[in-house]
Each structure stands twice: as C-alpha cells, then as structure tokens.
C-alpha positions in Angstrom: -60.9 30.6 -52.2 -57.5 31.1 -53.6 -54.6 32.1 -51.3 -51.0 32.8 -52.6 -51.9 30.6 -55.7 -53.2 27.7 -53.5 -56.9 26.8 -53.9 -58.3 26.3 -50.4 -61.7 24.6 -49.6 -63.4 26.3 -46.8 -66.2 24.5 -44.9 -68.1 26.6 -42.2 -69.0 24.7 -39.2 -70.4 25.0 -35.6 -67.0 24.9 -34.1 -64.8 27.3 -32.0 -61.5 27.1 -33.7 -60.1 26.7 -37.2 -58.6 23.5 -38.4 -56.5 22.9 -41.5 -55.8 19.6 -43.6 -53.8 18.8 -46.6 -55.6 15.8 -48.1 -54.1 13.1 -50.3 -53.8 12.3 -53.2 -53.8 15.8 -54.7 -52.7 17.6 -51.7 -56.0 19.5 -51.4 -56.0 22.1 -48.6 -59.2 22.2 -46.5 -60.0 24.5 -43.8 -62.8 24.1 -41.2 -63.8 27.5 -39.8 -66.4 28.7 -37.3 -69.2 30.8 -38.9 -68.1 33.9 -37.0 -64.6 33.9 -38.8 -64.1 36.3 -41.6 -62.3 35.6 -44.7 -59.4 37.9 -43.7 -58.8 35.7 -40.6 -58.8 32.6 -42.8 -56.3 34.1 -45.2 -54.1 35.2 -42.4 -54.3 31.7 -40.8 -53.3 29.8 -44.2 -50.5 32.3 -44.9 -49.1 31.6 -41.4 -49.2 27.8 -42.1 -47.9 28.2 -45.7 -44.4 26.6 -45.2 -46.1 23.6 -43.5 -48.7 23.3 -46.3 -46.0 23.3 -49.0 -43.9 20.7 -47.2 -46.9 18.6 -46.8 -48.0 18.9 -50.5 -44.4 18.0 -51.4 -44.4 14.8 -49.3 -47.9 13.8 -50.7 -46.5 14.3 -54.2 -43.6 12.1 -53.8 -45.6 9.3 -52.0 -47.3 6.6 -54.0 -51.0 6.9 -53.1 -52.8 3.6 -52.6 -56.6 4.3 -52.9 -58.9 2.6 -50.2 -60.2 -0.8 -51.2 -64.0 -0.8 -52.0 -64.2 -4.4 -53.3 -66.1 -3.5 -56.6 -65.8 -4.9 -59.9 -62.7 -4.0 -61.9 -60.6 -3.4 -58.7 -57.1 -4.8 -58.6 -56.2 -7.4 -55.8 -53.3 -9.7 -55.3 -52.8 -13.3 -54.5 -49.3 -14.5 -54.1 -47.8 -11.5 -55.8 -49.9 -12.0 -58.8 -52.4 -9.2 -59.9 -56.0 -10.0 -60.5 -59.2 -8.1 -61.5 -62.0 -8.6 -59.1 -65.4 -9.7 -60.4 -68.4 -10.1 -58.2 -70.6 -13.1 -58.8 -73.6 -14.8 -57.3 -73.0 -16.4 -54.0 -74.2 -20.0 -55.0 -70.4 -20.8 -54.8 -68.9 -21.4 -51.4 -65.5 -19.6 -51.8 -63.6 -17.1 -53.9 -61.5 -18.5 -56.8 -59.1 -17.4 -59.4 -59.3 -18.0 -63.2 -56.7 -16.6 -65.6 -56.4 -12.9 -64.6 -59.7 -12.7 -62.5 -60.5 -13.1 -58.9 -64.1 -14.1 -58.7 -65.8 -13.3 -55.4 -69.2 -14.8 -54.5 -71.4 -12.3 -52.7 -75.1 -11.5 -52.6 -76.5 -8.8 -54.8 -77.1 -6.4 -51.8 -73.8 -7.2 -49.9 -72.2 -4.4 -48.2 -68.5 -3.6 -48.5 -67.6 -5.2 -45.1 -69.3 -8.5 -46.3 -67.4 -8.5 -49.6 -64.1 -7.7 -47.6 -64.7 -10.7 -45.2 -65.5 -13.0 -48.1 -62.2 -12.1 -49.7 -60.4 -12.3 -46.4 -61.8 -15.9 -45.8 -60.5 -16.7 -49.2 -56.9 -15.5 -48.2 -57.1 -17.4 -45.1 -57.8 -20.7 -46.8 -55.0 -20.0 -49.3 -52.5 -19.2 -46.3 -53.7 -22.5 -44.6 -53.0 -24.6 -47.8 -49.6 -22.9 -48.2 -48.6 -23.3 -44.6 -49.5 -27.0 -44.7 -47.2 -27.3 -47.8 -44.2 -25.7 -46.3 -44.7 -26.7 -42.6 -42.5 -29.9 -42.4 -39.8 -28.3 -44.5 -39.6 -25.2 -42.3 -39.8 -27.1 -39.0 -37.2 -29.6 -40.1 -34.8 -26.9 -41.1 -35.1 -25.0 -37.6 -35.6 -28.2 -35.5 -38.6 -26.6 -33.7 -42.5 -26.9 -33.9 -44.9 -24.3 -32.8 -47.7 -25.2 -30.4 -50.1 -23.6 -32.8 -50.2 -21.3 -35.9 -52.8 -18.6 -36.1 -53.7 -16.3 -38.9 -55.0 -12.8 -38.4 -54.7 -9.2 -39.7 -51.9 -7.5 -37.8 -49.3 -4.7 -38.0 -46.4 -7.1 -37.9 -45.8 -9.7 -40.5 -45.6 -12.3 -37.8 -45.0 -12.9 -34.0 -44.1 -15.7 -31.7 -45.2 -16.0 -28.0 -43.2 -17.9 -25.5 -45.9 -20.5 -25.2 -44.9 -21.5 -28.7 -48.0 -19.9 -30.5 -47.0 -18.4 -33.9 -49.3 -15.8 -35.6 -48.8 -14.9 -39.3 -50.3 -11.7 -41.1 -53.3 -12.5 -43.3 -51.8 -10.1 -45.9 -49.0 -12.6 -46.5 -51.3 -14.2 -49.0 -50.8 -11.2 -51.3 -46.9 -11.5 -51.2 -44.8 -14.0 -53.0 -44.7 -17.5 -51.4 -41.2 -17.2 -50.4 -42.1 -14.3 -48.1 -44.4 -16.7 -46.1 -41.5 -19.2 -45.8 -39.1 -16.6 -44.5 -41.6 -15.2 -42.0 -42.5 -18.7 -40.7 -38.8 -19.7 -40.4 -38.1 -16.3 -38.6 -40.8 -17.1 -36.0 -39.7 -20.7 -35.7 -36.1 -19.3 -34.9 -37.8 -17.3 -32.1 -38.6 -20.6 -30.3 -34.8 -21.1 -29.9 -33.7 -17.5 -29.4 -36.5 -15.1 -28.3 -34.8 -11.8 -29.5 -33.1 -10.3 -32.6 -29.5 -10.8 -31.2 -26.5 -12.0 -33.1 -27.3 -15.6 -32.2 -30.8 -15.1 -33.8 -29.4 -13.8 -36.9 -26.9 -16.6 -37.1 -29.9 -18.9 -36.9 -31.5 -17.1 -39.8 -28.4 -17.1 -41.9 -28.3 -21.0 -41.4 -31.9 -21.7 -41.9 -32.7 -19.0 -44.5 -29.5 -17.7 -46.0 -31.1 -15.1 -48.4 -33.4 -13.8 -45.7 -32.2 -10.1 -45.9 -33.2 -10.2 -49.7 -36.6 -11.7 -49.1 -37.2 -9.1 -46.3 -36.7 -6.3 -48.7 -39.2 -7.8 -51.1 -41.7 -8.5 -48.3 -41.7 -4.8 -47.2 -41.7 -3.3 -50.8 
C-alpha cells in the first residue's frame, strides 16, 4: 500500500504485534502485521513512525551499499587492493589463482556457496602466509621483537596481540594494499613492548612506521 507517498510492503503473519523495517539498498519499507490488524491500524502505525522512516531512508541513501558476496561468476573480488573478476573452474587444480584481471576459483560443479567461500578464503590465507614470510624479518628487525606465533583468522579487528606473544592477523588483510599488512604487523609487534596505546606506544610506531597514520586511513577506507 502507499502511505503519504511511501510504498509499504505489508506481510501478514501469525504474530501478535506489528514490526517495521527499512531495508537497504533502496530503503524499502516493510511491515510485518498480524492477520487481525486492519489497514487503518497499519496506516496509523506507519504515520507514527514517519520521521524515523525518513531518517532511516536518508541514511541508507547516503551509505555506499555493499551487496553480500555469493561467489558466482562475474563477481568482483580483491587481492592486494587489485580488483579481479571471479571465474569458477573445475576443481582439478588444488588452489585458486589470478591471471590478468581474473581470479580463478576451482570448485566442484555442485558446490555450495559456503564451499566456494572456503576455497577462496584458503587462497587468501596462503597469500597472507607468503607475504608475512617476505616481510617478517624486516618488521621484527625494525621493532626488535619476535612473536611466539602468528595466526590468521577472520576477526573484527585488523590484528591483535596476546601477552603470551601470539599475534593474530585478519584474513581480510589479503584484500588490502600490502603496505597495510606491514603496518598491522609492526603495530602488533610494538605491543610486545608496550601493551597499550599510550604515548610511548605511538612513539614506537612513529619510529618503526613513520607514515602509519596515513596507512591506517587507507586500511579503514
């Protein structure tokens, strides 16, 4: 139905209360309503929430929407900040690889999305391990500390450091410029000296990675 110029999708369900959502990327308004609620009550409910709806739609309109990945042919993926077009191929090759502007992902014909995702993440893990090996000696020599272990996993932070010396790096660093991986590794190595973000820690960062503030902005874009 249309309410004050806004199209509203109404879904009738076996529920007790009404629920309203504003869904990206178009800012579509959806109402879940009990079967016993009449249209007049729905209109009243939407009008009461109109200010919130308009604010939410404005926020969505000003937000760059990133669609969920499905790991299908033609989808865009990144490796070391370079964009590649995904191409699924037969899984007689052990690992994914890139050639020119294409990222080839070996999977079975009946593979599910989770299987394709795991195959690509395994590829990212291998790429990260190779790059970490390349920069490890340089970074540890700069800081003067070595971790007891370096792990790679998906996580909210770009990296973390435990007091036992274990450093964990975010798998998604493989999608960023290589300089970002170096910055994060130096950052975590500095935590082996100063286990906080104090002035002393920032002085260590200034010494070992003078342009870390600029790299941090690139990393978080």
